[in-house]
C-alpha positions as CSV (number, residue, x, y, z in Angstrom):
1,M,38.0,131.6,176.1
2,K,35.4,132.5,173.5
3,M,37.9,131.6,170.8
4,I,38.5,128.2,172.3
5,K,34.7,127.6,172.5
6,K,34.3,128.7,168.9
7,R,37.1,126.3,167.9
8,H,35.4,123.5,169.7
9,I,32.1,124.2,168.1
10,G,33.8,124.2,164.7
11,I,35.4,120.9,165.4
12,V,32.1,119.4,166.5
13,L,30.4,120.7,163.4
14,L,33.1,119.2,161.2
15,L,32.7,115.8,163.0
16,I,29.0,115.9,162.5
17,I,29.3,116.7,158.8
18,L,31.9,113.9,158.5
19,I,29.6,111.4,160.2
20,L,26.7,112.4,158.1
21,F,28.8,112.0,155.0
22,I,29.9,108.5,156.0
23,L,26.3,107.5,156.8
24,L,25.2,108.8,153.4
25,I,27.9,106.7,151.6
26,F,26.9,103.6,153.7
27,K,23.2,104.2,152.9
28,N,24.0,104.4,149.2
29,Q,26.0,101.2,149.4
30,I,23.0,99.4,151.0
31,I,20.6,100.8,148.4
32,N,23.0,99.6,145.6
33,K,23.1,96.1,147.0
34,K,19.3,96.0,147.0
35,E,18.9,97.4,143.5
36,K,16.9,95.1,141.3
37,Y,18.6,93.6,138.2
38,A,17.3,91.4,135.4
39,W,19.9,89.1,134.0
40,A,20.8,89.9,130.4
41,Y,23.7,89.8,127.9
42,V,24.6,91.0,124.4
43,K,24.9,88.1,121.9
44,N,27.9,87.7,119.7
45,T,28.1,86.1,116.2
46,S,30.2,83.3,114.9
47,H,29.8,81.3,118.2
48,E,31.7,83.8,120.2
49,Q,30.9,84.2,123.9
50,P,28.3,86.9,124.7
51,V,29.1,90.1,126.6
52,F,27.7,90.8,130.1
53,D,27.2,93.9,132.1
54,R,30.4,94.4,134.2
55,E,28.4,95.0,137.4
56,Y,26.4,91.8,136.9
57,E,29.6,89.9,136.3
58,N,31.2,91.3,139.4
59,I,28.3,90.3,141.7
60,L,28.2,86.8,140.4
61,K,32.0,86.3,140.6
62,E,32.1,87.8,144.1
63,Y,29.8,85.1,145.4
64,H,31.1,82.2,143.2
65,G,28.1,82.3,140.9
66,I,28.0,80.6,137.5
67,F,27.0,82.1,134.2
68,L,29.8,81.4,131.6
69,G,32.6,78.9,131.5
70,N,36.2,79.1,130.2
71,S,36.6,80.7,126.8
72,L,39.4,78.2,126.0
73,S,37.3,75.1,126.6
74,R,34.6,73.7,124.4
75,N,32.6,72.5,127.4
76,I,28.9,73.4,127.6
77,Y,26.6,73.1,130.5
78,L,23.0,72.2,129.7
79,T,20.3,73.3,132.2
80,F,16.5,73.0,132.3
81,D,14.0,75.1,134.3
82,E,11.1,73.1,135.6
83,G,8.4,75.5,136.9
84,Y,5.6,73.0,136.2
85,E,5.2,69.8,134.2
86,N,3.9,70.0,130.6
87,G,4.3,66.4,129.5
88,C,7.8,66.9,128.0
89,T,10.2,65.9,130.8
90,E,10.0,62.2,130.3
91,K,11.0,62.5,126.6
92,I,13.8,64.9,127.6
93,L,15.1,62.4,130.1
94,D,14.9,59.6,127.4
95,V,17.0,61.7,125.0
96,L,19.5,62.6,127.7
97,K,19.9,59.0,128.7
98,E,20.3,57.8,125.1
99,N,23.0,60.3,124.5
100,Q,24.7,59.9,127.9
101,V,24.4,63.6,128.8
102,K,24.1,64.8,132.4
103,V,22.3,68.1,133.0
104,T,20.8,70.3,135.8
105,F,17.1,70.5,136.4
106,F,16.0,73.6,138.4
107,V,12.8,72.7,140.1
108,T,10.2,74.6,142.1
109,G,8.4,73.4,145.2
110,P,5.1,72.6,143.5
111,Y,7.0,70.7,140.7
112,V,8.6,68.4,143.3
113,M,5.3,67.8,145.1
114,K,3.4,67.0,141.9
115,N,6.1,65.0,140.1
116,P,8.1,63.0,142.6
117,E,8.6,60.1,140.2
118,L,10.3,62.4,137.6
119,V,12.5,64.0,140.2
120,Q,13.5,60.6,141.4
121,R,14.3,59.5,137.9
122,M,16.5,62.7,137.4
123,I,18.5,61.7,140.5
124,D,18.7,58.0,139.6
125,E,20.0,58.8,136.1
126,G,22.8,61.1,137.5
127,H,21.4,64.6,136.8
128,I,21.7,67.5,139.2
129,I,18.6,68.9,140.9
130,G,18.8,72.6,141.4
131,N,16.6,75.0,143.4
132,H,14.2,77.2,141.6
133,T,12.5,78.4,144.8
134,M,9.1,77.5,146.3
135,N,6.8,80.0,144.6
136,H,8.9,81.5,141.7
137,K,9.0,85.0,143.2
138,S,11.5,87.7,142.2
139,M,14.4,87.3,144.7
140,A,15.2,91.0,144.3
141,T,11.9,92.0,146.0
142,L,12.2,89.7,149.0
143,S,13.7,90.3,152.5
144,N,16.4,87.9,153.6
145,K,13.9,86.1,155.8
146,E,11.6,85.6,152.8
147,I,14.5,84.5,150.6
148,E,15.4,81.9,153.2
149,Q,11.8,80.6,153.2
150,E,11.6,80.4,149.4
151,V,14.9,78.6,149.1
152,M,15.0,76.4,152.2
153,E,11.4,75.1,151.9
154,V,12.4,73.5,148.5
155,H,15.7,72.4,149.9
156,N,14.2,70.6,152.9
157,L,11.4,69.2,150.7
158,V,13.9,67.6,148.3
159,Y,16.1,66.3,151.1
160,E,13.1,64.8,153.0
161,K,11.7,63.1,150.0
162,F,14.8,62.0,148.2
163,G,17.8,62.4,150.6
164,Y,19.3,64.8,148.1
165,E,21.2,67.9,149.1
166,M,20.8,70.8,146.6
167,K,23.6,73.4,146.1
168,Y,22.7,75.3,142.9
169,L,20.0,77.9,142.6
170,R,18.5,79.8,139.7
171,P,16.7,83.0,140.6
172,P,13.2,83.0,139.0
173,M,13.0,85.2,135.9
174,G,16.7,85.9,136.3
175,E,15.9,88.8,138.8
176,F,18.4,89.4,141.5
177,N,20.4,92.0,143.4
178,E,23.7,91.7,145.3
179,E,22.0,91.1,148.6
180,S,20.0,88.2,147.3
181,V,23.0,86.5,145.7
182,K,25.1,87.1,148.9
183,Y,22.4,85.7,151.1
184,C,21.9,82.6,149.0
185,S,25.6,82.1,149.2
186,L,25.3,82.1,153.0
187,L,22.6,79.5,152.7
188,G,25.1,77.3,150.9
189,Y,24.0,78.0,147.3
190,R,25.8,79.0,144.2
191,T,23.6,81.2,141.9
192,V,23.4,79.9,138.4
193,M,22.5,82.2,135.5
194,W,23.1,81.5,131.8
195,S,24.9,82.6,128.7
196,F,22.1,81.5,126.3
197,A,18.4,81.3,126.5
198,Y,15.6,82.0,124.0
199,D,11.8,82.5,123.9
200,D,10.9,78.9,124.5
201,W,8.8,79.3,127.7
202,N,5.6,80.2,126.0
203,V,3.6,77.0,125.7
204,D,1.1,78.8,123.4
205,N,3.9,79.5,120.9
206,Q,5.2,76.1,120.0
207,G,5.4,74.2,116.7
208,R,8.5,76.1,115.7
209,E,11.0,73.3,115.8
210,E,13.2,74.6,113.0
211,Y,13.3,78.0,114.8
212,A,14.2,76.3,118.1
213,K,16.9,74.2,116.6
214,N,18.5,77.2,114.7
215,K,18.3,79.4,117.9
216,I,20.2,76.8,119.9
217,L,22.8,75.7,117.4
218,N,23.5,79.2,116.0
219,N,24.2,80.5,119.5
220,V,26.2,77.7,121.1
221,H,29.7,78.9,122.3
222,K,32.6,77.8,124.4
223,G,31.8,77.6,128.1
224,G,28.1,78.1,127.4
225,V,25.6,77.7,130.2
226,I,22.4,76.9,128.2
227,L,19.0,77.5,129.7
228,L,16.1,75.6,128.2
229,H,12.5,75.4,129.5
230,A,11.3,71.9,129.9
231,V,7.7,72.9,129.2
232,S,8.6,73.4,125.6
233,K,7.5,70.7,123.2
234,D,9.9,72.1,120.6
235,N,12.8,71.7,122.9
236,A,11.9,68.1,123.6
237,N,11.5,67.4,119.9
238,V,14.8,68.9,118.7
239,L,17.0,68.0,121.7
240,D,18.4,64.8,120.2
241,D,19.4,66.6,117.0
242,C,20.9,69.5,118.9
243,I,23.0,67.3,121.1
244,K,24.3,65.3,118.2
245,E,25.0,68.4,116.1
246,M,26.8,70.2,119.0
247,R,29.1,67.2,119.4
248,K,29.9,67.2,115.7
249,M,30.8,70.9,116.2
250,G,33.3,69.7,118.8
251,Y,31.5,70.7,122.0
252,R,31.5,68.5,125.1
253,F,28.6,68.3,127.6
254,E,29.7,68.8,131.2
255,S,28.0,68.8,134.6
256,L,27.9,71.9,136.7
257,D,29.8,69.9,139.3
258,N,32.7,70.1,136.8
259,F,32.2,73.7,135.9
260,K,35.3,75.7,135.1
């Protein structure tokens, strides 16, 4: 009888250890899904596609995110981040219209509220309006409820003002984790990162037009998702030359709606 009791106790202990082990694995998976990442890549030379962290790639691919197109295609996807207006967007729109290029503008809530005429023009001229959240907070630091507020406040604002339904989202500062990408997918959004960006966001460091042009043209590649900040006067001034030069190099500008 004592032997049977000892055997039962041993089985119970093994079950407890097994349950604790499973819970530990599950806990680690949850922690990993909430680990904060900052989007990055390793540049290549000779217009080759950059190299991305495998874990970053897997997360984006799992939830149908966008960051790099087909390596066999000479398509490129031009995108602009609009955190606030710095007097450059009208010129950018003029250049895009003249060159018949359709792009995606990722807008914040305050940008929409302060610049409705520019957002309306973007829509009227066939560009995509993307979501850049309400307050430009790091998605990786927010709860699902907070993410929903940041995303859907802008979504509803744009829909109410313009009757436009957004479906692409760019996480502020490129900060994300698996949980944020997953939850945005459940909200109906595809997360859009990039395969090229440069230090164009600093409005106090402009007047480098040759630098800007060289940065853009030297790093263009097949399937490239290009991120430019619309606050940059340099970007506005070199955009026409860059578009014309990239076309001479054999590249085609495509909309994210035609991403492949």
